[in-house]
DRENKE-683651 format. One record per residue (C-alpha): residue number from 0; residue in one letter; x, y, z. Coordinates in steps of 0.05 Angstrom, whole numbers. Example, Ala and Ser with C-alpha at 12.3 -4.5 7.8 and 13.67 -1.06 7.14 Angstrom:
<pts>
+-----+------+--------+--------+--------+
|  nr | rest |      x |      y |      z |
+-----+------+--------+--------+--------+
|   0 |    A |    246 |    -90 |    156 |
|   1 |    S |    273 |    -21 |    143 |
+-----+------+--------+--------+--------+
</pts>
This chain:
<pts>
+-----+------+--------+--------+--------+
|  nr | rest |      x |      y |      z |
+-----+------+--------+--------+--------+
|   0 |    M |      0 |      0 |      0 |
|   1 |    A |     28 |     68 |    -20 |
|   2 |    L |     42 |    119 |     34 |
|   3 |    P |     -2 |    181 |     37 |
|   4 |    K |     27 |    242 |      2 |
|   5 |    S |     20 |    281 |     67 |
|   6 |    L |     78 |    240 |     97 |
|   7 |    G |    126 |    263 |     43 |
|   8 |    T |    182 |    226 |      8 |
|   9 |    I |    234 |    177 |     35 |
|  10 |    R |    281 |    236 |     41 |
|  11 |    D |    231 |    272 |     86 |
|  12 |    L |    221 |    211 |    130 |
|  13 |    K |    296 |    200 |    136 |
|  14 |    A |    305 |    273 |    157 |
|  15 |    R |    251 |    265 |    211 |
|  16 |    A |    283 |    201 |    237 |
|  17 |    K |    352 |    232 |    239 |
|  18 |    K |    326 |    291 |    280 |
|  19 |    A |    290 |    244 |    329 |
|  20 |    F |    353 |    202 |    338 |
|  21 |    S |    396 |    264 |    349 |
|  22 |    V |    350 |    283 |    407 |
|  23 |    E |    355 |    211 |    433 |
|  24 |    S |    431 |    215 |    433 |
|  25 |    Q |    429 |    275 |    480 |
|  26 |    W |    399 |    230 |    533 |
|  27 |    E |    450 |    175 |    528 |
|  28 |    S |    496 |    200 |    584 |
|  29 |    L |    440 |    208 |    635 |
|  30 |    L |    405 |    143 |    616 |
|  31 |    S |    471 |    105 |    617 |
|  32 |    D |    482 |    127 |    689 |
|  33 |    A |    410 |    111 |    709 |
|  34 |    Y |    411 |     42 |    678 |
|  35 |    E |    481 |     27 |    704 |
|  36 |    Y |    459 |     35 |    776 |
|  37 |    F |    386 |     13 |    772 |
|  38 |    L |    382 |    -37 |    715 |
|  39 |    P |    454 |    -55 |    696 |
|  40 |    N |    433 |   -117 |    658 |
|  41 |    R |    387 |    -74 |    614 |
|  42 |    N |    438 |    -20 |    602 |
|  43 |    L |    452 |    -17 |    527 |
|  44 |    F |    474 |     56 |    526 |
|  45 |    D |    546 |     40 |    544 |
|  46 |    R |    558 |    -25 |    507 |
|  47 |    D |    513 |    -80 |    483 |
|  48 |    D |    562 |   -137 |    476 |
|  49 |    T |    530 |   -205 |    488 |
|  50 |    G |    551 |   -235 |    555 |
|  51 |    Q |    590 |   -174 |    579 |
|  52 |    K |    600 |   -161 |    654 |
|  53 |    K |    554 |   -104 |    674 |
|  54 |    M |    558 |   -103 |    750 |
|  55 |    D |    632 |    -98 |    765 |
|  56 |    L |    625 |    -26 |    790 |
|  57 |    I |    563 |    -38 |    832 |
|  58 |    F |    577 |    -43 |    907 |
|  59 |    D |    506 |    -39 |    933 |
|  60 |    S |    444 |    -74 |    904 |
|  61 |    T |    392 |    -30 |    938 |
|  62 |    A |    375 |      9 |    875 |
|  63 |    S |    369 |    -52 |    829 |
|  64 |    T |    326 |    -88 |    880 |
|  65 |    A |    283 |    -27 |    896 |
|  66 |    I |    265 |    -13 |    823 |
|  67 |    Q |    243 |    -85 |    813 |
|  68 |    L |    197 |    -82 |    874 |
|  69 |    G |    173 |    -13 |    850 |
|  70 |    A |    155 |    -41 |    782 |
|  71 |    S |    117 |    -98 |    816 |
|  72 |    K |     80 |    -48 |    859 |
|  73 |    L |     64 |     -5 |    798 |
|  74 |    Q |     37 |    -65 |    759 |
|  75 |    E |     -3 |    -89 |    818 |
|  76 |    S |    -35 |    -21 |    827 |
|  77 |    I |    -53 |     -2 |    755 |
|  78 |    A |    -55 |    -67 |    715 |
|  79 |    P |    -58 |   -127 |    763 |
|  80 |    I |    -40 |   -196 |    736 |
|  81 |    W |   -101 |   -239 |    717 |
|  82 |    A |   -149 |   -183 |    736 |
|  83 |    K |   -200 |   -141 |    698 |
|  84 |    W |   -170 |    -72 |    709 |
|  85 |    A |   -219 |    -35 |    664 |
|  86 |    V |   -291 |    -39 |    641 |
|  87 |    L |   -328 |    -12 |    581 |
|  88 |    E |   -384 |     36 |    599 |
|  89 |    L |   -434 |     80 |    564 |
|  90 |    S |   -409 |    151 |    552 |
|  91 |    E |   -447 |    208 |    583 |
|  92 |    E |   -469 |    230 |    514 |
|  93 |    M |   -499 |    161 |    501 |
|  94 |    K |   -534 |    161 |    569 |
|  95 |    R |   -568 |    226 |    551 |
|  96 |    E |   -589 |    200 |    483 |
|  97 |    I |   -617 |    136 |    514 |
|  98 |    K |   -655 |    177 |    565 |
|  99 |    A |   -684 |    220 |    510 |
| 100 |    S |   -707 |    158 |    471 |
| 101 |    D |   -764 |    146 |    520 |
| 102 |    G |   -750 |     73 |    528 |
| 103 |    E |   -738 |     55 |    456 |
| 104 |    V |   -666 |     35 |    474 |
| 105 |    D |   -655 |    -16 |    529 |
| 106 |    E |   -599 |     12 |    570 |
| 107 |    D |   -593 |    -50 |    614 |
| 108 |    Q |   -584 |    -95 |    553 |
| 109 |    I |   -530 |    -50 |    526 |
| 110 |    R |   -494 |    -52 |    593 |
| 111 |    E |   -497 |   -128 |    595 |
| 112 |    N |   -469 |   -130 |    524 |
| 113 |    L |   -412 |    -83 |    542 |
| 114 |    E |   -395 |   -126 |    603 |
| 115 |    E |   -394 |   -188 |    559 |
| 116 |    Q |   -346 |   -153 |    511 |
| 117 |    T |   -303 |   -133 |    570 |
| 118 |    E |   -298 |   -205 |    593 |
| 119 |    I |   -276 |   -228 |    524 |
| 120 |    L |   -226 |   -172 |    519 |
| 121 |    F |   -192 |   -187 |    585 |
| 122 |    D |   -194 |   -262 |    572 |
| 123 |    Y |   -148 |   -250 |    513 |
| 124 |    I |   -105 |   -200 |    551 |
| 125 |    N |    -95 |   -246 |    611 |
| 126 |    R |    -78 |   -306 |    567 |
| 127 |    S |    -26 |   -267 |    529 |
| 128 |    N |     44 |   -246 |    551 |
| 129 |    F |     18 |   -178 |    572 |
| 130 |    S |     35 |   -186 |    646 |
| 131 |    T |    108 |   -205 |    636 |
| 132 |    Q |    120 |   -151 |    584 |
| 133 |    F |     83 |    -97 |    622 |
| 134 |    Y |    130 |   -110 |    681 |
| 135 |    E |    190 |   -102 |    636 |
| 136 |    M |    162 |    -37 |    610 |
| 137 |    A |    146 |    -14 |    681 |
| 138 |    L |    220 |    -20 |    698 |
| 139 |    D |    236 |     29 |    641 |
| 140 |    V |    178 |     75 |    661 |
| 141 |    L |    208 |     83 |    731 |
| 142 |    I |    271 |    106 |    697 |
| 143 |    G |    230 |    154 |    656 |
| 144 |    T |    203 |    125 |    591 |
| 145 |    G |    178 |     55 |    572 |
| 146 |    T |    156 |     28 |    504 |
| 147 |    L |    113 |    -32 |    488 |
| 148 |    I |     99 |    -60 |    419 |
| 149 |    I |     33 |    -96 |    407 |
| 150 |    T |     43 |   -142 |    347 |
| 151 |    E |    -14 |   -173 |    308 |
| 152 |    E |     -2 |   -248 |    301 |
| 153 |    D |    -29 |   -301 |    252 |
| 154 |    D |    -51 |   -346 |    309 |
| 155 |    M |   -127 |   -344 |    314 |
| 156 |    E |   -125 |   -367 |    386 |
| 157 |    M |    -79 |   -310 |    407 |
| 158 |    P |    -82 |   -256 |    354 |
| 159 |    F |    -32 |   -208 |    387 |
| 160 |    S |     31 |   -208 |    429 |
| 161 |    F |     68 |   -157 |    470 |
| 162 |    H |    142 |   -138 |    468 |
| 163 |    S |    177 |    -89 |    514 |
| 164 |    I |    234 |    -57 |    475 |
| 165 |    P |    297 |    -24 |    504 |
| 166 |    Q |    302 |     51 |    500 |
| 167 |    K |    368 |     48 |    462 |
| 168 |    H |    359 |     69 |    389 |
| 169 |    V |    286 |     91 |    398 |
| 170 |    G |    266 |    161 |    377 |
| 171 |    F |    200 |    198 |    386 |
| 172 |    E |    160 |    255 |    357 |
| 173 |    E |    108 |    293 |    397 |
| 174 |    G |     43 |    321 |    371 |
| 175 |    P |     16 |    390 |    387 |
| 176 |    S |    -19 |    364 |    449 |
| 177 |    G |     46 |    336 |    478 |
| 178 |    S |     30 |    263 |    466 |
| 179 |    I |     78 |    218 |    428 |
| 180 |    E |     51 |    205 |    359 |
| 181 |    T |    109 |    179 |    317 |
| 182 |    H |    161 |    126 |    335 |
| 183 |    W |    228 |    111 |    302 |
| 184 |    R |    271 |     51 |    317 |
| 185 |    K |    338 |     26 |    292 |
| 186 |    H |    345 |    -48 |    278 |
| 187 |    K |    400 |    -97 |    263 |
| 188 |    V |    365 |   -157 |    233 |
| 189 |    K |    398 |   -220 |    208 |
| 190 |    G |    388 |   -229 |    133 |
| 191 |    R |    353 |   -296 |    141 |
| 192 |    N |    301 |   -264 |    188 |
| 193 |    I |    286 |   -199 |    152 |
| 194 |    E |    226 |   -228 |    113 |
| 195 |    R |    198 |   -260 |    177 |
| 196 |    T |    205 |   -194 |    214 |
| 197 |    W |    168 |   -153 |    161 |
| 198 |    R |    125 |   -197 |    117 |
| 199 |    G |    127 |   -173 |     46 |
| 200 |    F |    194 |   -139 |     54 |
| 201 |    K |    217 |   -116 |    -15 |
| 202 |    A |    292 |   -128 |    -15 |
| 203 |    S |    335 |    -95 |    -67 |
| 204 |    Q |    380 |   -137 |   -110 |
| 205 |    S |    442 |   -119 |    -68 |
| 206 |    I |    406 |   -141 |     -5 |
| 207 |    K |    384 |   -206 |    -38 |
| 208 |    D |    455 |   -220 |    -59 |
| 209 |    R |    480 |   -204 |     11 |
| 210 |    I |    429 |   -251 |     43 |
| 211 |    E |    446 |   -307 |     -5 |
| 212 |    K |    520 |   -299 |      8 |
| 213 |    D |    517 |   -291 |     83 |
| 214 |    P |    447 |   -302 |    113 |
| 215 |    D |    473 |   -288 |    184 |
| 216 |    S |    500 |   -220 |    168 |
| 217 |    D |    465 |   -161 |    203 |
| 218 |    I |    426 |   -113 |    160 |
| 219 |    S |    417 |    -44 |    190 |
| 220 |    C |    346 |    -19 |    181 |
| 221 |    T |    303 |     38 |    207 |
| 222 |    E |    230 |     26 |    224 |
| 223 |    G |    180 |     82 |    233 |
| 224 |    V |    107 |     84 |    254 |
| 225 |    V |     86 |    153 |    230 |
| 226 |    Y |     22 |    189 |    248 |
| 227 |    D |    -16 |    222 |    191 |
| 228 |    P |    -57 |    280 |    218 |
| 229 |    V |    -95 |    286 |    153 |
| 230 |    E |   -122 |    215 |    152 |
| 231 |    K |   -116 |    208 |    228 |
| 232 |    S |    -82 |    141 |    220 |
| 233 |    Y |    -15 |    108 |    232 |
| 234 |    H |     31 |     82 |    177 |
| 235 |    G |     90 |     35 |    185 |
| 236 |    V |    152 |     42 |    141 |
| 237 |    V |    219 |      6 |    138 |
| 238 |    W |    281 |     23 |     98 |
| 239 |    V |    352 |     -4 |     95 |
| 240 |    D |    397 |     50 |    122 |
| 241 |    D |    443 |     56 |     62 |
| 242 |    E |    387 |     55 |     11 |
| 243 |    D |    340 |    110 |    -14 |
| 244 |    S |    276 |     70 |    -22 |
| 245 |    I |    223 |     43 |     25 |
| 246 |    S |    227 |    -33 |     31 |
| 247 |    W |    163 |    -44 |     71 |
| 248 |    D |    101 |     -5 |     88 |
| 249 |    Q |     35 |    -19 |    122 |
| 250 |    T |    -24 |     19 |    150 |
| 251 |    Y |    -46 |      9 |    222 |
| 252 |    D |   -110 |     51 |    215 |
| 253 |    E |   -126 |     89 |    279 |
| 254 |    S |    -84 |     48 |    328 |
| 255 |    S |     -9 |     48 |    333 |
| 256 |    P |     28 |    -16 |    352 |
| 257 |    F |     78 |     26 |    391 |
| 258 |    I |     55 |     46 |    461 |
| 259 |    T |    101 |     94 |    499 |
| 260 |    G |     89 |    118 |    570 |
| 261 |    R |    127 |    171 |    609 |
| 262 |    Y |    126 |    176 |    685 |
| 263 |    S |    133 |    252 |    684 |
| 264 |    K |    156 |    302 |    634 |
| 265 |    T |    194 |    368 |    634 |
| 266 |    S |    172 |    423 |    587 |
| 267 |    G |    211 |    423 |    523 |
| 268 |    E |    232 |    350 |    530 |
| 269 |    V |    202 |    290 |    494 |
| 270 |    R |    229 |    235 |    540 |
| 271 |    G |    203 |    227 |    610 |
| 272 |    R |    238 |    230 |    678 |
| 273 |    G |    220 |    179 |    731 |
| 274 |    P |    233 |    171 |    805 |
| 275 |    A |    297 |    132 |    790 |
| 276 |    I |    328 |    193 |    756 |
| 277 |    M |    304 |    237 |    813 |
| 278 |    V |    339 |    195 |    866 |
| 279 |    L |    400 |    180 |    823 |
| 280 |    P |    446 |    227 |    864 |
| 281 |    D |    430 |    186 |    927 |
| 282 |    V |    444 |    122 |    890 |
| 283 |    K |    512 |    146 |    867 |
| 284 |    S |    528 |    171 |    937 |
| 285 |    L |    507 |    104 |    966 |
| 286 |    N |    549 |     65 |    917 |
| 287 |    K |    610 |    106 |    932 |
| 288 |    A |    598 |    103 |   1007 |
| 289 |    K |    590 |     28 |   1004 |
| 290 |    E |    655 |     23 |    963 |
| 291 |    F |    692 |     63 |   1017 |
| 292 |    V |    663 |     20 |   1072 |
| 293 |    L |    684 |    -44 |   1037 |
| 294 |    H |    754 |    -17 |   1029 |
| 295 |    R |    755 |      3 |   1102 |
| 296 |    A |    728 |    -65 |   1123 |
| 297 |    G |    785 |    -98 |   1084 |
| 298 |    I |    835 |    -54 |   1120 |
| 299 |    E |    804 |    -71 |   1187 |
| 300 |    L |    805 |   -145 |   1173 |
| 301 |    A |    874 |   -151 |   1141 |
| 302 |    G |    906 |    -91 |   1173 |
| 303 |    M |    960 |    -43 |   1149 |
| 304 |    W |   1031 |    -58 |   1170 |
| 305 |    T |   1098 |    -23 |   1177 |
| 306 |    A |   1165 |    -60 |   1174 |
| 307 |    T |   1236 |    -38 |   1190 |
| 308 |    D |   1291 |    -53 |   1140 |
| 309 |    D |   1340 |    -78 |   1194 |
| 310 |    G |   1380 |   -127 |   1151 |
| 311 |    V |   1340 |   -186 |   1177 |
| 312 |    T |   1269 |   -167 |   1158 |
| 313 |    N |   1259 |   -152 |   1085 |
| 314 |    P |   1196 |   -109 |   1078 |
| 315 |    Y |   1194 |   -120 |   1003 |
| 316 |    N |   1181 |   -195 |   1004 |
| 317 |    I |   1142 |   -205 |   1068 |
| 318 |    T |   1079 |   -247 |   1063 |
| 319 |    I |   1028 |   -236 |   1118 |
| 320 |    A |    984 |   -298 |   1121 |
| 321 |    P |    962 |   -351 |   1171 |
| 322 |    G |   1017 |   -401 |   1189 |
| 323 |    V |   1074 |   -361 |   1157 |
| 324 |    V |   1139 |   -353 |   1197 |
| 325 |    M |   1174 |   -287 |   1183 |
| 326 |    P |   1246 |   -274 |   1203 |
| 327 |    V |   1251 |   -209 |   1243 |
| 328 |    G |   1307 |   -172 |   1278 |
| 329 |    S |   1266 |   -155 |   1340 |
| 330 |    N |   1202 |   -179 |   1375 |
| 331 |    N |   1209 |   -125 |   1428 |
| 332 |    S |   1139 |    -95 |   1437 |
| 333 |    S |   1169 |    -26 |   1445 |
| 334 |    N |   1210 |    -31 |   1381 |
| 335 |    P |   1186 |    -89 |   1337 |
| 336 |    S |   1211 |   -101 |   1266 |
| 337 |    I |   1138 |   -108 |   1243 |
| 338 |    Q |   1080 |    -70 |   1272 |
| 339 |    R |   1007 |    -61 |   1253 |
| 340 |    L |    989 |     10 |   1235 |
| 341 |    D |    934 |     41 |   1277 |
| 342 |    T |    883 |     66 |   1227 |
| 343 |    G |    835 |     93 |   1281 |
| 344 |    G |    765 |    118 |   1266 |
| 345 |    S |    700 |     79 |   1263 |
| 346 |    I |    654 |     57 |   1207 |
| 347 |    E |    591 |     66 |   1248 |
| 348 |    L |    578 |    136 |   1220 |
| 349 |    S |    587 |    110 |   1149 |
| 350 |    L |    538 |     54 |   1163 |
| 351 |    F |    487 |    105 |   1189 |
| 352 |    E |    494 |    146 |   1125 |
| 353 |    I |    486 |     83 |   1083 |
| 354 |    T |    422 |     65 |   1119 |
| 355 |    E |    394 |    135 |   1108 |
| 356 |    L |    410 |    133 |   1034 |
| 357 |    Q |    380 |     63 |   1026 |
| 358 |    N |    315 |     85 |   1059 |
| 359 |    A |    310 |    146 |   1014 |
| 360 |    I |    318 |    102 |    952 |
| 361 |    K |    265 |     52 |    977 |
| 362 |    V |    215 |    107 |    993 |
| 363 |    S |    224 |    138 |    924 |
| 364 |    L |    207 |     72 |    891 |
| 365 |    F |    149 |     54 |    938 |
| 366 |    N |    187 |     -2 |    973 |
| 367 |    D |    163 |     22 |   1041 |
| 368 |    L |     92 |      1 |   1023 |
| 369 |    R |     71 |    -71 |   1033 |
| 370 |    D |    107 |   -122 |    991 |
| 371 |    P |     62 |   -142 |    932 |
| 372 |    Q |     94 |   -211 |    934 |
| 373 |    G |     78 |   -220 |   1008 |
| 374 |    P |     20 |   -258 |   1040 |
| 375 |    V |    -52 |   -249 |   1020 |
| 376 |    R |    -80 |   -182 |   1045 |
| 377 |    T |   -150 |   -157 |   1060 |
| 378 |    A |   -188 |   -110 |   1015 |
| 379 |    T |   -178 |    -55 |   1066 |
| 380 |    E |   -103 |    -63 |   1066 |
| 381 |    I |   -101 |    -61 |    990 |
| 382 |    A |   -145 |      1 |    990 |
| 383 |    M |    -99 |     35 |   1040 |
| 384 |    D |    -38 |     19 |    998 |
| 385 |    A |    -73 |     45 |    935 |
| 386 |    R |    -92 |    110 |    970 |
| 387 |    E |    -20 |    120 |    993 |
| 388 |    L |      8 |    104 |    925 |
| 389 |    A |    -42 |    150 |    892 |
| 390 |    K |    -18 |    207 |    936 |
| 391 |    R |     54 |    195 |    916 |
| 392 |    I |     43 |    185 |    842 |
| 393 |    G |     -5 |    243 |    834 |
| 394 |    S |    -11 |    266 |    762 |
| 395 |    A |     37 |    212 |    738 |
| 396 |    Y |    -20 |    161 |    744 |
| 397 |    G |    -64 |    202 |    697 |
| 398 |    R |     -8 |    205 |    647 |
| 399 |    L |      4 |    129 |    651 |
| 400 |    Q |    -70 |    116 |    641 |
| 401 |    T |    -74 |    160 |    579 |
| 402 |    E |     -8 |    141 |    547 |
| 403 |    I |     -6 |     66 |    564 |
| 404 |    L |    -71 |     35 |    586 |
| 405 |    V |   -120 |     72 |    541 |
| 406 |    R |    -77 |     62 |    479 |
| 407 |    T |    -64 |    -11 |    497 |
| 408 |    L |   -139 |    -25 |    501 |
| 409 |    K |   -152 |     14 |    437 |
| 410 |    R |   -100 |    -27 |    399 |
| 411 |    I |   -125 |    -94 |    427 |
| 412 |    M |   -198 |    -77 |    412 |
| 413 |    H |   -178 |    -58 |    341 |
| 414 |    I |   -145 |   -125 |    330 |
| 415 |    L |   -201 |   -166 |    362 |
| 416 |    V |   -255 |   -129 |    323 |
| 417 |    K |   -214 |   -139 |    259 |
| 418 |    R |   -211 |   -214 |    274 |
| 419 |    G |   -285 |   -218 |    292 |
| 420 |    K |   -271 |   -238 |    364 |
| 421 |    I |   -313 |   -181 |    393 |
| 422 |    D |   -366 |   -135 |    365 |
| 423 |    P |   -347 |    -64 |    344 |
| 424 |    I |   -346 |    -23 |    408 |
| 425 |    L |   -388 |     31 |    377 |
| 426 |    I |   -460 |     53 |    385 |
| 427 |    D |   -487 |     96 |    329 |
| 428 |    G |   -416 |    114 |    311 |
| 429 |    K |   -399 |    137 |    382 |
| 430 |    A |   -347 |    101 |    424 |
| 431 |    V |   -361 |     80 |    495 |
| 432 |    D |   -320 |    104 |    555 |
| 433 |    I |   -266 |     64 |    590 |
| 434 |    K |   -271 |     62 |    666 |
| 435 |    F |   -209 |     36 |    702 |
| 436 |    T |   -220 |    -12 |    760 |
| 437 |    S |   -150 |    -25 |    784 |
| 438 |    P |   -135 |    -15 |    859 |
| 439 |    L |   -105 |     53 |    845 |
| 440 |    A |   -165 |     75 |    803 |
| 441 |    R |   -212 |     48 |    857 |
| 442 |    S |   -179 |     91 |    911 |
| 443 |    Q |   -221 |    151 |    890 |
| 444 |    D |   -284 |    109 |    887 |
| 445 |    M |   -269 |     85 |    958 |
| 446 |    E |   -261 |    158 |    979 |
| 447 |    D |   -330 |    173 |    950 |
| 448 |    I |   -362 |    114 |    985 |
| 449 |    M |   -331 |    133 |   1052 |
| 450 |    S |   -355 |    205 |   1043 |
| 451 |    V |   -427 |    183 |   1029 |
| 452 |    Q |   -425 |    134 |   1087 |
| 453 |    Q |   -403 |    188 |   1135 |
| 454 |    A |   -457 |    235 |   1110 |
| 455 |    V |   -513 |    183 |   1118 |
| 456 |    E |   -488 |    162 |   1187 |
| 457 |    F |   -485 |    234 |   1210 |
| 458 |    V |   -557 |    248 |   1189 |
| 459 |    L |   -582 |    182 |   1218 |
| 460 |    N |   -548 |    195 |   1285 |
| 461 |    T |   -567 |    268 |   1291 |
| 462 |    A |   -636 |    274 |   1257 |
| 463 |    G |   -662 |    203 |   1252 |
| 464 |    P |   -683 |    157 |   1195 |
| 465 |    D |   -741 |    200 |   1172 |
| 466 |    Q |   -695 |    258 |   1156 |
| 467 |    A |   -647 |    210 |   1122 |
| 468 |    K |   -702 |    185 |   1076 |
| 469 |    M |   -723 |    256 |   1062 |
| 470 |    A |   -652 |    281 |   1047 |
| 471 |    F |   -623 |    222 |   1008 |
| 472 |    K |   -647 |    176 |    953 |
| 473 |    L |   -634 |    115 |    995 |
| 474 |    E |   -668 |     70 |    943 |
| 475 |    D |   -612 |     87 |    893 |
| 476 |    F |   -554 |     77 |    941 |
| 477 |    G |   -546 |      3 |    924 |
| 478 |    T |   -540 |     15 |    849 |
| 479 |    W |   -492 |     73 |    860 |
| 480 |    A |   -448 |     32 |    906 |
| 481 |    A |   -449 |    -27 |    857 |
| 482 |    K |   -422 |     18 |    802 |
| 483 |    K |   -368 |     46 |    847 |
| 484 |    T |   -344 |    -23 |    868 |
| 485 |    G |   -349 |    -54 |    799 |
| 486 |    M |   -402 |   -105 |    815 |
| 487 |    P |   -423 |   -147 |    754 |
| 488 |    A |   -486 |   -121 |    719 |
| 489 |    E |   -523 |   -187 |    726 |
| 490 |    L |   -522 |   -179 |    802 |
| 491 |    V |   -552 |   -109 |    801 |
| 492 |    R |   -626 |    -98 |    794 |
| 493 |    S |   -649 |    -56 |    735 |
| 494 |    K |   -696 |      3 |    745 |
| 495 |    A |   -756 |    -39 |    724 |
| 496 |    E |   -737 |    -94 |    772 |
| 497 |    K |   -729 |    -45 |    829 |
| 498 |    D |   -797 |    -15 |    814 |
| 499 |    T |   -828 |    -84 |    815 |
| 500 |    V |   -796 |   -100 |    883 |
| 501 |    I |   -819 |    -32 |    911 |
| 502 |    Q |   -889 |    -43 |    885 |
| 503 |    A |   -892 |   -113 |    914 |
| 504 |    G |   -868 |    -87 |    982 |
| 505 |    A |   -920 |    -32 |    981 |
| 506 |    E |   -976 |    -81 |    964 |
| 507 |    A |   -954 |   -128 |   1019 |
| 508 |    A |   -954 |    -70 |   1068 |
| 509 |    R |  -1025 |    -50 |   1047 |
| 510 |    A |  -1049 |   -121 |   1052 |
| 511 |    G |  -1022 |   -126 |   1123 |
| 512 |    M |  -1056 |    -61 |   1142 |
| 513 |    D |  -1122 |    -86 |   1113 |
| 514 |    V |  -1118 |   -151 |   1152 |
| 515 |    Q |  -1103 |   -113 |   1215 |
| 516 |    A |  -1161 |    -65 |   1203 |
| 517 |    Q |  -1210 |   -123 |   1191 |
| 518 |    A |  -1190 |   -162 |   1253 |
| 519 |    P |  -1246 |   -160 |   1306 |
| 520 |    T |  -1234 |   -122 |   1370 |
| 521 |    G |  -1204 |   -166 |   1423 |
| 522 |    A |  -1183 |   -219 |   1374 |
| 523 |    P |  -1116 |   -250 |   1390 |
+-----+------+--------+--------+--------+
</pts>
């Protein structure tokens, strides 16, 4: 399929990619430091040799352990494993239209259908590799920026897969609203795999000859997923770096396979900055302090010695080790040939500073909250953790929802609708809303429920039940609470069912009053 004219020529695309990669190169020093201390095994900014040693300069593992626990806490709070962390709901606009239809549209039936679509959607998500790859991306997000690729597969049982990609050699372009719209990525693909990587890849004659001669040679390519604001769609392109023609192209319609999330963002910058970067000075200080303490501990254990060159003791070939006999000129304690040097001082102050730095790092990465891998906790404990985490994350959670979760669901729904696995999530051309139900999203709902509970209890205790019935729509409290807690639609009575129950109760009450009125005086 030919690229839209609005995207320009191959020269235009190469110029855009070059500019994006030049911006990416400006971050390499900072990201190299961050990954070296927090995720040394994922650090590709220094070297990416296979099997290289990456932890020789690390003297304290607090940072690398803390970021892994922080990623687990982040995943547990916004996209829990094997959980339905979002539901499809009617938009407010659709609710108004249904209300204006005077009963022609069955709102309860639509809700049940949306809940069924939600169940199918999360059945595919939970059976995929989403959880493992989301965790990998969460590690990068805590550094600042994480990228996930959602690839459409040929397998009908699992039509998509997730891949968390390293931040090395990935460039971005922002749109006018500040969201990342276009992605660029550098590849080195073995010749034998290039057709499998991009099906329909149109190799030039020189590339064909190269693959035939050496199929294991690396071919440097650039991949781009470019947003077209005219068509409001995404287009994928691939070209070999030393060629001036596009070798592969594809349209992704309105959903991009690249999902990039940023923890927080500074004005004028495209990449994000996460808590790991914020606490990086403490991590460097801790690593250096731990290095000094280890050197000091070695001195304390082995000691530092002075020796006199008295013609008997040779200080240049003395070996100090257990069981070794050393010839000396004097063993006089007041003037020995060999004497241990008094280094003085204490390492207790250093250990105190190390503890302070370790605690600061753990707090920055949410390690002071309950361990997500610990024993089973009550709903109240989970809610308390979610409320505390929500306070710390603040606006970052809203950014993660918009940039990661919403776009992930949009991409997955696009693939499932395309494969006929679910119905189009549209009603009269209008999309439904997405309501998040993860523990962190539920924290505000819990706050609402607690506020209502306090108000009702206050009125009941101070003015009595009659005033409570007069002030509040108590008959609607159950439905409202069910929506806040995410109760399944089949367990919640519809308006018609509630009216039937209320009417039956009223008739029973009248019947009882009639029986009581007809009973003869003095009857038992």
